[in-house]
C-alpha positions in Angstrom: -75.1 -13.4 64.9 -71.8 -15.0 65.8 -70.4 -15.3 69.3 -68.2 -18.3 69.4 -65.5 -18.1 66.7 -64.2 -21.5 67.7 -67.5 -23.2 66.7 -66.4 -23.0 63.0 -63.7 -25.7 62.7 -60.9 -25.4 60.2 -62.0 -28.7 58.7 -65.2 -27.1 57.6 -63.2 -24.6 55.5 -61.0 -27.2 53.9 -61.1 -26.7 50.1 -63.4 -23.8 50.5 -60.8 -21.3 49.3 -62.1 -17.7 49.6 -65.7 -18.8 49.2 -68.1 -17.0 51.6 -71.4 -18.6 52.4 -74.0 -19.2 55.2 -73.2 -22.0 57.6 -75.5 -23.9 60.0 -74.6 -25.3 63.4 -77.0 -27.9 64.8 -77.4 -29.0 68.4 -77.6 -32.6 69.5 -81.3 -32.0 70.2 -82.3 -31.6 66.6 -82.5 -34.1 63.7 -80.6 -33.2 60.5 -83.8 -33.3 58.5 -85.5 -30.8 60.8 -82.4 -28.6 60.7 -82.4 -28.7 56.9 -86.1 -27.8 56.9 -85.4 -24.7 59.1 -82.4 -23.8 56.9 -84.6 -24.1 53.7 -87.3 -21.9 55.3 -84.8 -19.2 56.2 -82.6 -19.3 53.1 -85.0 -20.7 50.5 -82.7 -23.3 49.2 -81.5 -26.8 50.1 -78.0 -26.9 51.8 -75.3 -29.4 51.1 -73.8 -31.6 53.8 -70.7 -29.4 54.1 -73.0 -26.5 55.1 -74.2 -28.2 58.3 -72.2 -29.2 61.4 -73.4 -30.7 64.7 -72.1 -29.1 67.9 -72.7 -30.6 71.4 -73.7 -27.1 72.8 -74.6 -23.9 71.1 -75.0 -20.3 72.5 -78.3 -19.9 74.5 -78.9 -23.7 74.1 -80.3 -22.9 70.7 -81.4 -25.8 68.5 -79.7 -24.5 65.5 -77.6 -21.4 64.6 -77.0 -19.6 61.3 -73.6 -18.1 60.9 -71.1 -17.7 58.1 -68.1 -19.5 56.7 -65.5 -18.0 57.2 -66.7 -16.5 60.5 -67.1 -12.7 60.5 -68.7 -12.4 64.0 -72.4 -12.8 63.2 -74.8 -15.4 64.6 -78.6 -15.9 64.6 -79.7 -18.5 67.3 -83.0 -20.2 66.6 -85.2 -21.7 69.4 -83.0 -20.8 72.3 -83.5 -22.3 75.8 -85.8 -20.5 78.2 -82.8 -19.9 80.6 -79.1 -19.6 79.8 -76.0 -18.8 81.8 -73.0 -17.1 80.3 -70.1 -18.0 80.1 -70.7 -21.6 79.3 -68.7 -24.0 81.5 -65.5 -25.2 79.7 -65.9 -22.8 76.8 -62.8 -21.0 75.5 -62.0 -18.0 73.3 -65.3 -16.3 74.2 -65.7 -12.7 73.2 -65.6 -10.1 76.0 -68.2 -7.8 74.4 -71.3 -8.8 72.4 -74.4 -7.1 71.0 -77.6 -9.0 71.6 -81.0 -8.4 69.9 -84.1 -10.6 70.3 -85.9 -10.8 67.0 -89.2 -11.5 68.7 -90.7 -11.9 72.2 -88.7 -10.5 75.1 -85.3 -11.2 76.7 -84.4 -10.5 80.3 -80.7 -10.1 81.1 -79.2 -10.0 84.6 -75.7 -9.2 85.8 -75.5 -9.2 89.6 -78.1 -6.7 90.8 -78.5 -5.2 87.4 -81.5 -6.3 85.3 -82.4 -5.4 81.7 -85.5 -6.3 79.7 -85.4 -6.1 75.9 -88.4 -6.1 73.7 -88.4 -7.5 70.2 -85.9 -5.8 67.9 -84.3 -3.8 70.7 -80.6 -4.4 71.4 -78.0 -4.0 74.1 -74.2 -4.3 74.3 -73.0 -6.5 77.1 -69.6 -6.8 78.9 -69.5 -10.6 79.6 -66.5 -10.3 82.0 -69.0 -11.1 84.7 -71.6 -13.9 85.0 -74.6 -13.1 82.9 -78.0 -14.7 83.2 -80.5 -14.8 80.3 -84.2 -15.6 80.5 -85.7 -16.1 77.0 -89.2 -17.6 77.4 -91.0 -18.2 74.1 -88.3 -16.5 72.1 -87.9 -17.8 68.5 -84.6 -16.2 67.7 -81.9 -14.1 69.2 -79.1 -12.4 67.2 -75.6 -11.7 68.4 -72.5 -9.8 67.2 -69.1 -10.5 68.7 -67.4 -7.1 69.1 -63.7 -6.3 68.9 -62.3 -3.5 71.1 -59.5 -3.0 68.5 -62.2 -1.8 66.1 -64.3 -0.1 68.7 -62.0 1.3 71.4 -64.9 3.0 73.2 -65.9 -0.4 74.5 -62.7 -0.8 76.6 -63.3 2.4 78.5 -67.1 2.0 78.9 -68.6 1.0 82.3 -70.4 -2.3 82.2 -73.5 -0.7 83.8 -73.5 2.1 81.2 -73.4 -0.5 78.4 -76.2 -2.6 79.8 -79.0 -0.4 78.5 -81.7 -0.9 75.9 -81.1 0.6 72.5 -84.5 1.3 71.0 -85.6 -0.4 67.8 -86.0 3.0 66.2 -82.3 3.8 66.6 -81.1 4.6 63.1 -77.7 2.8 63.4 -79.4 -0.3 64.8 -81.9 -0.4 62.0 -79.2 -0.3 59.3 -77.1 -2.8 61.3 -79.9 -5.3 61.5 -80.6 -5.3 57.8 -76.9 -5.3 56.9 -76.3 -8.3 59.2 -79.3 -10.2 57.7 -77.9 -9.7 54.2 -74.5 -10.9 55.2 -75.9 -14.0 57.0 -77.8 -15.0 54.0 -74.7 -14.8 51.8 -76.2 -12.1 49.6 -72.9 -10.1 49.4 -70.0 -12.0 47.6 -67.4 -11.5 50.3 -65.1 -13.9 48.5 -61.8 -12.4 49.6 -60.1 -11.6 52.9 -60.1 -7.9 52.1 -63.8 -7.8 51.4 -64.6 -9.7 54.6 -62.4 -7.3 56.6 -64.3 -4.4 55.1 -67.6 -6.0 56.1 -66.4 -6.5 59.7 -65.3 -2.9 59.7 -68.7 -1.8 58.5 -70.4 -3.7 61.3 -68.3 -2.0 63.9 -68.8 1.4 62.3 -72.6 0.9 62.5 -72.3 -0.2 66.1 -70.4 3.0 66.8 -73.2 5.0 65.1 -75.8 3.2 67.2 -73.9 3.8 70.4 -73.4 7.5 69.8 -76.9 8.3 68.4 -78.5 10.1 71.4 -81.1 11.9 69.4 -84.6 11.8 70.9 -87.2 9.6 69.1 -89.1 12.8 68.1 -92.1 12.8 65.8 -90.9 12.9 62.2 -93.0 14.4 59.4 -95.6 12.1 58.0 -93.8 11.8 54.6 -90.5 11.0 56.3 -92.2 8.4 58.5 -93.8 6.7 55.5 -90.6 6.7 53.5 -88.7 5.1 56.5 -91.4 2.5 56.8 -91.2 1.6 53.1 -87.4 1.3 53.3 -87.8 -1.1 56.2 -90.4 -3.1 54.3 -88.2 -3.3 51.2 -85.2 -4.4 53.4 -87.4 -7.3 54.8 -88.4 -8.2 51.3 -84.8 -8.3 50.1 -83.7 -10.8 52.7 -86.7 -13.1 51.9 -86.7 -12.9 48.1 -85.5 -16.5 47.7 -88.5 -17.8 49.8 -91.4 -18.9 47.6 -93.8 -18.3 50.4 -92.9 -14.6 50.4 -96.3 -12.8 50.4 -98.0 -9.5 51.2 -99.4 -11.2 54.3 -96.0 -12.3 55.6 -94.5 -8.8 55.3 -97.6 -7.2 56.9 -97.3 -9.6 59.8 -93.7 -8.7 60.3 -94.5 -5.0 60.6 -97.8 -5.4 62.5 -99.9 -3.7 59.9 -102.6 -4.8 57.4 -101.8 -6.1 54.0 -103.7 -3.2 52.6 -101.4 -0.7 54.3 -98.4 -2.4 52.7 -100.1 -2.3 49.3 -100.9 1.4 49.7 -97.2 2.1 50.4 -96.2 0.6 47.1 -99.1 2.2 45.2 -97.8 5.5 46.3 -94.7 4.7 44.1 -97.0 3.7 41.2 -96.7 -0.1 41.4 -98.0 -3.1 43.3 -96.2 -5.2 46.0 -96.1 -8.1 43.6 -94.6 -6.0 40.8 -91.8 -4.9 43.2 -91.0 -8.5 44.3 -90.9 -9.7 40.7 -88.6 -6.8 39.7 -86.2 -7.5 42.5 -86.2 -11.3 41.8 -85.4 -10.7 38.1 -82.6 -8.3 38.9 -81.1 -10.7 41.3 -81.4 -13.5 38.7 -79.6 -11.3 36.1 -76.7 -10.7 38.5 -76.4 -14.4 39.3 -76.4 -15.3 35.6 -73.8 -12.8 34.5 -71.4 -13.2 37.4 -68.2 -14.8 36.3 -68.0 -17.2 39.3 -71.6 -18.5 38.7 -70.9 -20.0 35.3 -71.7 -23.5 36.4 -75.2 -22.6 37.7 -78.1 -23.9 35.6 -80.9 -21.6 34.5 -83.4 -23.5 36.6 -81.1 -23.4 39.6 -80.9 -19.6 39.4 -84.7 -19.3 38.9 -85.4 -21.4 42.0 -82.7 -19.8 44.1 -84.2 -16.3 43.6 -87.7 -17.5 44.5 -89.4 -18.6 41.3 -91.4 -21.8 41.4 -92.3 -21.9 37.7 -89.4 -22.0 35.1 -91.7 -21.1 32.2 -92.9 -18.0 34.0 -89.3 -17.1 34.9 -88.2 -17.3 31.3 -91.2 -15.2 30.1 -90.7 -12.6 32.8 -87.0 -12.4 32.2 -87.3 -11.9 28.5 -90.0 -9.2 29.0 -87.8 -7.3 31.5 -84.4 -7.6 29.8 -85.2 -8.2 26.1 -83.3 -11.5 26.0 -83.6 -15.0 27.4 -81.8 -16.1 30.6 -79.5 -18.4 28.5 -78.6 -15.5 26.3 -77.7 -13.4 29.3 -75.7 -16.2 30.7 -73.8 -16.6 27.5 -73.1 -12.9 27.3 -75.3 -12.3 24.2 -77.0 -9.5 26.1 -74.2 -6.9 26.3 -72.5 -6.6 29.6 -73.9 -3.7 31.5 -76.1 -4.7 34.3 -79.4 -3.0 34.1 
């Protein structure tokens, strides 16, 4: 999540108007075809040439980076180098404070004599006024957020050593922040105005503030609360992967370190199967795409494939069964306006 605001050139925004969308930066070490394959795997769709840009050097020596256009301060860095030194020689307009979060593996961070080790999905806020060394062996992705002291005044008065501490993956503010950031990076919120983007940036900083001030002990929540929290996390992971046709029970189980049967039982407790929930969410997202005023030029097949369907006939049948009309009728406005 985004650190170097200057990596998104004005030229890339030319003619884009207020449109908000995911944007990929590629290093010189990766071929465009490979970058497109990674982008397709993450977002579930093929990107146009204007959604990709080559940069000579990326944060953490990553091979490619997912951010947004326009930049709102988020960045996911894929396949980072095993070692990285911050700041980068010759870089300008770097943020003073960042939040870092390894998505998998482990990250070791050193500032002078201070040393911090982060496990997967833990986070830390860093003051980058001093030289910072990162060791990221066998790490597939590291996320970052550039933080603004104007929106988070507590940062300016915080001691660097006090900031450099692990925030556990169970921190409630961090959990919401991680899922919110993922939705933003995948372009699932239509932030197609400066006012909406400013609100999103404000939400990010509010969540960081909640994360920093949540000092409650981990505790042992009641079993029902623990199950509900786990199911919410599972649904959030499904939501950001709906467009992937390889989304499966096994994939989500692997992300959460449990068996597929455990995931299935969580959904059965709600009276439905995992596959039924995924189908429902894909159909609801398709409905929203079809009735959105700014999506009039999208084809029915384009919508179906973008929300994760691989079979157009199956999409049409499922859509009619769910909403009582065909996708083309919904798009034309024959199905009266209220979104189910």
